[in-house]
C-alpha positions as CSV (number, residue, x, y, z in Angstrom):
1,X,-5.1,-20.9,-15.6
2,X,-2.7,-22.9,-14.0
3,X,0.0,-22.4,-11.3
4,X,3.7,-23.4,-11.9
5,X,6.6,-22.6,-9.8
6,X,5.1,-19.9,-7.5
7,X,3.9,-18.0,-10.5
8,X,0.5,-17.9,-12.4
9,X,0.1,-17.7,-16.3
10,X,-2.3,-18.6,-18.9
11,X,-2.0,-22.0,-20.6
12,X,-3.0,-20.9,-23.9
13,X,-0.8,-18.2,-25.2
14,X,-3.7,-17.0,-27.3
15,X,-5.6,-17.0,-24.0
16,X,-2.9,-14.3,-22.5
17,X,-2.9,-12.2,-25.5
18,X,-6.6,-11.4,-26.1
19,X,-6.8,-10.9,-21.8
20,X,-3.4,-8.4,-21.9
21,X,-4.9,-6.7,-24.5
22,X,-8.0,-5.6,-22.8
23,X,-5.7,-3.8,-20.0
24,X,-4.0,-0.8,-19.2
25,X,-2.2,-1.4,-16.1
26,X,0.7,-3.6,-15.1
27,X,0.9,-4.3,-11.5
28,X,4.1,-5.2,-9.7
29,X,4.2,-7.6,-7.0
30,X,6.7,-9.2,-4.6
31,X,7.7,-12.6,-3.4
32,X,9.1,-12.3,-0.1
33,X,10.7,-15.9,0.2
34,X,12.1,-16.1,-3.4
35,X,13.1,-12.1,-3.0
36,X,11.9,-11.7,-6.8
37,X,9.0,-9.2,-8.3
38,X,6.8,-10.2,-11.1
39,X,4.9,-7.8,-13.1
40,X,1.6,-8.4,-15.2
41,X,-1.2,-7.1,-16.9
42,X,-3.3,-9.9,-17.5
43,X,-6.6,-9.5,-15.4
44,X,-6.9,-12.8,-14.4
45,X,-3.3,-13.4,-13.2
46,X,-3.7,-10.1,-10.9
47,X,-6.9,-11.0,-9.7
48,X,-5.3,-14.6,-9.0
49,X,-2.2,-13.0,-7.2
50,X,-4.5,-10.8,-5.3
51,X,-6.4,-13.5,-4.1
52,X,-3.1,-15.3,-3.2
53,X,-3.3,-18.2,-5.6
54,X,-0.3,-18.9,-6.0
55,X,0.2,-18.1,-2.1
56,X,3.4,-15.3,-1.2
57,X,2.8,-12.5,-3.4
58,X,2.0,-9.3,-2.5
59,X,1.5,-6.2,-4.2
60,X,4.1,-3.3,-4.1
61,X,1.9,-0.4,-4.7
62,X,4.1,-0.1,-8.2
63,X,2.3,-0.3,-11.6
64,X,2.6,1.4,-14.9
65,X,0.1,1.7,-18.3
66,X,0.9,-0.7,-21.2
67,X,-1.3,-0.3,-24.7
68,X,-2.9,-3.2,-26.3
69,X,-1.3,-5.5,-28.6
70,X,-0.4,-4.0,-32.1
71,X,-1.0,-0.4,-31.3
72,X,0.3,1.9,-33.7
73,X,3.8,3.7,-32.7
74,X,4.3,0.6,-30.1
75,X,6.3,-2.5,-30.2
76,X,4.6,-5.7,-29.1
77,X,6.3,-6.7,-26.1
78,X,7.4,-10.7,-25.6
79,X,6.8,-12.5,-22.1
80,X,9.0,-15.8,-21.5
81,X,9.4,-17.9,-18.5
82,X,12.3,-19.2,-17.0
83,X,10.5,-21.5,-14.5
84,X,11.7,-24.8,-16.3
85,X,15.5,-24.3,-15.5
86,X,15.0,-21.8,-12.0
87,X,12.3,-23.6,-10.2
88,X,11.1,-22.8,-7.4
89,X,12.7,-19.3,-7.9
90,X,11.4,-18.7,-11.5
91,X,11.0,-16.0,-12.9
92,X,9.4,-13.7,-16.1
93,X,11.1,-11.3,-18.6
94,X,9.8,-8.8,-20.8
95,X,11.5,-7.3,-24.0
96,X,9.6,-4.8,-26.9
97,X,12.9,-5.4,-29.0
98,X,12.5,-7.6,-31.7
99,X,16.0,-8.5,-32.1
100,X,16.2,-9.7,-28.3
101,X,12.9,-11.7,-28.8
102,X,14.2,-13.4,-31.3
103,X,17.9,-14.2,-29.7
104,X,15.9,-15.5,-26.1
105,X,13.6,-17.5,-28.3
106,X,16.8,-19.3,-28.8
107,X,17.8,-19.8,-25.5
108,X,16.6,-23.4,-24.2
109,X,16.3,-21.9,-20.6
110,X,13.5,-19.5,-21.5
111,X,10.3,-20.5,-22.7
112,X,8.5,-18.0,-24.6
113,X,4.7,-17.6,-23.4
114,X,3.1,-14.8,-25.5
115,X,3.1,-11.4,-26.9
116,X,1.8,-9.5,-23.8
117,X,1.1,-6.3,-24.3
118,X,2.7,-3.3,-26.6
119,X,5.0,-0.3,-25.5
120,X,6.3,2.6,-27.2
121,X,10.2,2.3,-27.9
122,X,12.5,5.1,-26.8
123,X,15.3,6.3,-28.9
124,X,18.9,5.5,-28.8
125,X,19.8,7.6,-26.0
126,X,16.6,6.3,-23.8
127,X,14.5,9.2,-24.0
128,X,10.8,9.2,-24.4
129,X,8.7,11.7,-25.7
130,X,5.3,12.5,-26.0
131,X,4.6,12.7,-22.5
132,X,5.9,9.4,-21.6
133,X,8.3,8.4,-19.0
134,X,11.1,5.8,-19.5
135,X,10.5,2.5,-18.4
136,X,13.5,1.2,-16.7
137,X,14.7,-2.7,-16.9
138,X,17.1,-4.0,-14.1
139,X,18.9,-7.6,-13.3
140,X,19.6,-8.8,-10.8
141,X,22.9,-10.8,-11.5
142,X,21.6,-14.3,-10.2
143,X,22.5,-12.9,-6.9
144,X,19.9,-15.2,-5.7
145,X,20.5,-17.9,-7.3
146,X,17.8,-17.1,-10.4
147,X,17.4,-14.5,-12.5
148,X,14.9,-12.0,-11.6
149,X,14.2,-8.5,-13.6
150,X,12.1,-5.5,-12.3
151,X,10.5,-3.2,-14.2
152,X,9.8,0.6,-12.8
153,X,9.3,4.0,-13.9
154,X,10.9,5.5,-10.8
155,X,14.1,6.9,-11.0
156,X,14.5,6.4,-7.2
157,X,13.2,2.9,-7.4
158,X,16.4,2.2,-10.5
159,X,18.7,4.0,-8.4
160,X,18.2,1.9,-5.0
161,X,18.4,-1.5,-7.3
162,X,21.7,-0.1,-8.7
163,X,22.9,0.5,-4.9
164,X,22.1,-3.4,-4.2
165,X,24.2,-4.9,-7.4
166,X,21.0,-4.7,-10.3
167,X,22.5,-4.2,-13.5
168,X,20.6,-1.6,-15.8
169,X,19.8,-2.9,-19.2
170,X,18.3,-1.4,-22.1
171,X,18.7,1.4,-24.6
172,X,20.6,4.6,-23.2
173,X,21.0,4.2,-19.0
174,X,18.6,1.3,-19.2
175,X,15.3,1.9,-20.7
176,X,13.0,-0.6,-22.6
177,X,10.2,1.3,-23.2
178,X,7.9,4.6,-22.6
179,X,4.8,4.3,-20.4
180,X,2.5,7.1,-19.1
181,X,3.5,9.0,-15.9
182,X,2.6,6.2,-12.7
183,X,-1.0,6.2,-11.8
184,X,-2.3,7.5,-8.0
185,X,-2.7,4.9,-5.4
186,X,-5.9,5.1,-3.3
187,X,-6.0,3.8,0.2
188,X,-8.7,3.5,2.7
189,X,-8.4,4.4,6.8
190,X,-10.7,3.8,9.6
191,X,-10.5,2.6,13.3
192,X,-12.9,1.6,16.2
193,X,-14.5,-1.2,13.6
194,X,-16.0,-4.1,14.5
195,X,-18.8,-3.9,17.1
196,X,-21.3,-6.6,16.7
197,X,-22.4,-7.6,20.4
198,X,-25.0,-10.0,20.1
199,X,-26.1,-8.5,16.5
200,X,-25.2,-10.5,13.5
201,X,-22.7,-9.2,11.7
202,X,-24.0,-8.3,8.3
203,X,-26.4,-5.8,10.1
204,X,-23.5,-4.0,11.9
205,X,-22.0,-0.8,11.2
206,X,-18.8,-2.4,10.3
207,X,-20.7,-4.3,7.5
208,X,-21.8,-0.5,6.1
209,X,-18.1,0.5,6.1
210,X,-16.9,-2.6,4.6
211,X,-19.1,-1.6,1.8
212,X,-17.2,1.6,1.0
213,X,-14.0,-0.2,0.1
214,X,-13.3,-0.9,-3.2
215,X,-11.4,-3.2,-5.5
216,X,-9.4,0.0,-6.4
217,X,-8.4,0.5,-3.3
218,X,-4.6,-0.7,-2.7
219,X,-4.6,-0.8,0.9
220,X,-6.6,-0.6,3.8
221,X,-5.1,0.9,7.0
222,X,-6.9,0.2,10.5
223,X,-6.4,2.5,13.3
224,X,-7.1,0.2,16.3
225,X,-9.6,-1.4,18.4
226,X,-10.5,-3.0,15.2
227,X,-13.0,-5.3,17.1
228,X,-15.0,-5.2,20.2
229,X,-15.1,-5.9,23.1
230,X,-11.9,-7.5,24.0
231,X,-10.0,-8.5,21.2
232,X,-11.2,-12.1,21.3
233,X,-10.4,-14.6,18.5
234,X,-13.9,-15.3,18.3
235,X,-14.3,-11.4,18.0
236,X,-12.3,-11.6,14.5
237,X,-13.9,-14.4,13.5
238,X,-17.5,-13.6,14.2
239,X,-17.7,-9.8,13.6
240,X,-14.5,-8.4,11.9
241,X,-13.8,-11.1,9.6
242,X,-17.1,-11.2,7.9
243,X,-16.9,-7.8,7.3
244,X,-14.1,-6.1,7.1
245,X,-12.2,-9.8,6.4
246,X,-13.6,-9.3,3.1
247,X,-10.3,-7.2,2.2
248,X,-8.0,-8.8,4.8
249,X,-5.1,-9.6,2.0
250,X,-5.2,-5.2,1.9
251,X,-5.4,-4.7,5.5
252,X,-2.3,-3.3,7.1
253,X,-3.5,-2.6,11.0
254,X,-2.7,-0.8,14.0
255,X,-3.2,-1.7,17.2
256,X,-5.4,-0.5,19.7
257,X,-6.7,-0.5,23.4
258,X,-9.2,-2.9,23.3
259,X,-6.8,-5.7,21.7
260,X,-5.2,-5.9,24.4
261,X,-8.4,-6.8,26.7
262,X,-7.1,-10.5,25.4
263,X,-3.6,-11.3,27.3
264,X,-0.7,-10.5,24.8
265,X,-3.7,-9.2,21.9
266,X,-3.1,-12.9,20.9
267,X,-6.4,-12.0,19.2
268,X,-5.3,-9.4,17.2
269,X,-1.8,-11.0,16.5
270,X,-3.3,-14.2,16.0
271,X,-5.7,-13.0,13.1
272,X,-3.4,-10.5,11.1
273,X,-0.2,-12.7,11.8
274,X,2.6,-11.1,9.6
275,X,0.6,-8.1,8.5
276,X,0.9,-6.8,11.8
277,X,4.5,-6.9,11.9
278,X,6.7,-9.8,12.5
279,X,7.5,-9.9,16.1
280,X,4.2,-9.0,17.6
281,X,5.7,-5.4,18.9
282,X,2.6,-4.0,17.3
283,X,4.7,-1.4,15.2
284,X,6.3,-2.0,11.8
285,X,6.8,-0.3,8.5
286,X,7.0,-0.7,4.9
287,X,6.9,1.2,1.6
288,X,4.5,1.2,-1.0
289,X,3.5,2.9,-4.2
290,X,6.4,5.4,-3.4
291,X,4.9,6.3,-0.2
292,X,6.8,5.1,3.5
293,X,4.3,3.9,5.9
294,X,4.9,3.7,9.9
295,X,2.7,1.7,11.9
296,X,3.3,2.3,15.6
297,X,1.6,1.2,18.6
298,X,0.2,3.8,21.2
299,X,-0.3,1.2,23.8
300,X,2.9,0.7,24.8
301,X,5.8,2.6,26.0
302,X,6.4,5.8,23.8
303,X,9.4,7.6,26.1
304,X,12.3,8.9,24.2
305,X,14.1,5.9,26.2
306,X,11.8,2.9,24.4
307,X,12.3,0.0,22.4
308,X,9.9,1.7,19.6
309,X,10.9,5.2,20.0
310,X,15.1,4.5,18.9
311,X,13.4,2.3,16.2
312,X,11.1,5.1,15.0
313,X,14.2,7.0,15.1
314,X,16.1,4.4,12.9
315,X,13.0,4.2,10.6
316,X,12.8,7.6,10.1
317,X,16.7,8.1,9.2
318,X,16.5,5.2,7.1
319,X,13.7,6.7,4.9
320,X,14.9,10.0,4.3
321,X,15.1,9.2,0.3
322,X,10.9,8.1,0.3
323,X,9.3,11.2,-0.9
324,X,6.4,11.2,1.6
325,X,5.3,9.3,4.8
326,X,2.2,8.5,6.6
327,X,2.3,7.5,10.1
328,X,-0.3,5.8,11.9
329,X,-1.6,4.5,15.2
330,X,-4.6,4.3,17.9
331,X,-4.2,7.1,20.7
332,X,-4.6,10.6,18.7
333,X,-2.2,13.4,19.4
334,X,-4.8,15.7,19.2
335,X,-8.5,15.3,19.7
336,X,-11.7,18.0,20.1
337,X,-13.3,14.8,22.0
338,X,-14.9,14.8,25.4
339,X,-14.8,10.8,25.6
340,X,-10.9,10.8,25.6
341,X,-9.4,13.9,24.1
342,X,-6.2,14.1,23.3
343,X,-2.9,11.9,24.2
344,X,0.1,13.6,25.3
345,X,1.9,10.5,25.8
346,X,2.2,10.9,22.2
347,X,4.1,14.1,21.9
348,X,7.6,12.7,21.4
349,X,6.7,10.7,18.6
350,X,5.0,13.6,16.9
351,X,8.5,15.3,17.2
352,X,10.3,13.3,16.0
353,X,8.1,12.7,13.0
354,X,7.6,16.9,12.4
355,X,11.4,16.9,12.3
356,X,11.9,14.4,10.0
357,X,9.1,16.0,7.5
358,X,6.2,13.2,7.7
359,X,3.3,14.2,6.1
360,X,0.2,12.6,7.3
361,X,-0.8,10.9,10.9
362,X,-4.0,9.1,11.0
363,X,-5.6,8.1,14.7
364,X,-8.7,6.6,15.7
365,X,-9.6,6.2,19.3
366,X,-12.4,8.9,19.5
367,X,-15.9,8.0,17.5
368,X,-16.0,10.4,15.3
369,X,-14.1,12.1,12.2
370,X,-12.1,15.2,12.5
371,X,-9.3,17.2,10.5
372,X,-6.4,19.4,11.8
373,X,-4.6,21.7,10.0
374,X,-0.7,21.1,9.7
375,X,0.9,21.6,13.1
376,X,3.8,20.7,15.1
377,X,3.8,18.7,18.2
378,X,2.9,22.1,20.4
379,X,0.1,22.5,18.6
380,X,1.6,25.7,16.9
381,X,-0.1,25.8,13.1
382,X,3.2,24.9,10.6
383,X,1.6,25.1,7.1
384,X,5.0,24.8,5.7
385,X,6.7,21.7,7.2
386,X,3.5,20.8,9.7
387,X,1.7,17.1,10.0
388,X,-1.6,16.9,9.1
389,X,-3.3,14.8,11.3
390,X,-6.5,13.0,10.8
391,X,-9.1,11.2,13.4
392,X,-11.0,8.9,11.7
393,X,-12.4,6.8,14.7
394,X,-15.7,6.1,12.3
395,X,-15.5,2.4,11.1
396,X,-18.3,1.3,13.0
397,X,-18.8,1.4,16.5
398,X,-21.1,3.9,18.4
399,X,-19.8,7.5,17.4
400,X,-19.2,9.8,20.6
401,X,-20.3,13.6,20.8
402,X,-17.6,16.5,20.6
403,X,-16.6,19.3,22.8
404,X,-15.4,22.7,21.8
405,X,-12.7,22.5,18.7
406,X,-9.1,22.7,19.3
407,X,-6.9,25.3,18.1
408,X,-6.2,24.5,14.4
409,X,-9.3,21.6,14.2
410,X,-10.8,22.3,10.6
411,X,-13.7,19.8,10.2
412,X,-15.5,17.7,12.4
413,X,-18.3,15.2,11.5
414,X,-19.9,12.7,14.0
415,X,-22.9,12.0,12.4
416,X,-22.0,9.3,10.5
417,X,-19.7,6.3,10.4
418,X,-17.6,6.2,7.0
419,X,-14.0,6.0,5.8
420,X,-11.0,8.4,4.9
421,X,-9.7,7.7,1.2
422,X,-6.5,9.2,0.8
423,X,-5.2,9.2,-3.0
424,X,-1.5,9.2,-3.1
425,X,0.6,10.7,-5.9
426,X,4.3,11.5,-6.3
427,X,4.9,14.6,-4.3
428,X,1.3,15.2,-3.4
429,X,-2.0,13.6,-2.0
430,X,-5.7,14.2,-1.8
431,X,-8.3,13.3,0.9
432,X,-12.0,12.1,1.0
433,X,-13.9,11.4,4.3
434,X,-16.6,9.0,2.6
435,X,-20.0,8.6,4.3
436,X,-22.1,5.5,4.6
437,X,-24.8,5.4,3.1
438,X,-24.0,7.0,-0.4
439,X,-24.0,10.7,-0.9
440,X,-20.6,13.0,-1.7
441,X,-17.7,13.2,0.3
442,X,-18.2,14.9,3.7
443,X,-14.5,16.5,3.6
444,X,-12.2,16.8,0.8
445,X,-8.8,18.5,0.1
446,X,-5.6,18.4,-1.5
447,X,-2.0,19.2,-0.5
448,X,1.8,18.8,-1.0
449,X,4.6,16.2,0.5
450,X,7.6,17.6,2.5
451,X,10.2,15.4,1.9
């Protein structure tokens, strides 16, 4: 493989064809510097982009299934590259239509790379059958100075791109193919992680929880107290990085009290950089896999007059079209622990999240696992619109004792370190608390979204 103008592609067209044929999923990436999207079903390209070669690309959480080349009932998809003319903001273009493929082959601005994968075609109205969903193609009309196309199976994304001035291309309302429904996204979460002290990182409990994270887990949410005891740069370097640093590019962290053991939490912000937010405030949000994520800072002012609260209110208002939402931070609103217990300072945030229809809140701080039934900020059971809170302080630090269970506490476990794995779908989610050392999940369940 070779890198060219920020994109990876296989130099041998035959190699690209054979590699893509073995794949079943096309993964979407975004480059913030270019403002461009890129999708590929090539396993070596996916591996290279995930490893940061070339830099700047990150997964959006979007994907769609693709059949192998020459699959009966499907059309092979031509792949073109525009980097010769539009570098460095080069782009790729896919078409399953034979007439369009032949036309673009005659355009000197585009280089034909190969047939990348296959795809069933829609009818003239853009309708797909057989349980398949439409694959939409959208064109940015050169708004960023270079052409870019986006491919998605989500009508909500299509609507958002059209609102930004992108143009629908294809049959009917802009459909170029038919794909299986979007595959679920799995993420992992835990807090209170890297506690090495005078022991090697490889023998720490953080190493055992890091081993639970798989390549299929698209994101890793850390719930504060990422490293001990003071959040120093060397603690991140010597303890966190040799364990959880193996999947650093997938981490979207939250900050805890131990990070502020170093002035300005410099160790935390220095290690995670832009992944911890762009302004060192300790709070930020993003969309991934059709879900909205909100990482908050429970260490600073959380009053309704605070900058963070006002930012949260605006963020919730701006994400009303997002179907499902997860918020996460360090200090739990509710906890049956005797070491720290619940934190009433988070009540106003919990109220705002509940009013907006947020589905899940994740926290750490107490070093055990606890799951609550859906409830509101007053602790009242609300199965229709309540927030389901998980406490996952089991990332590697020493485990704590538990007290009497609070109302609505459904599951508690302080016998093992582990991680929470969430499987996120359109309109629903499921969970598994996975213990170290193998064995079945200690807690499982499934629920629907509010929004």
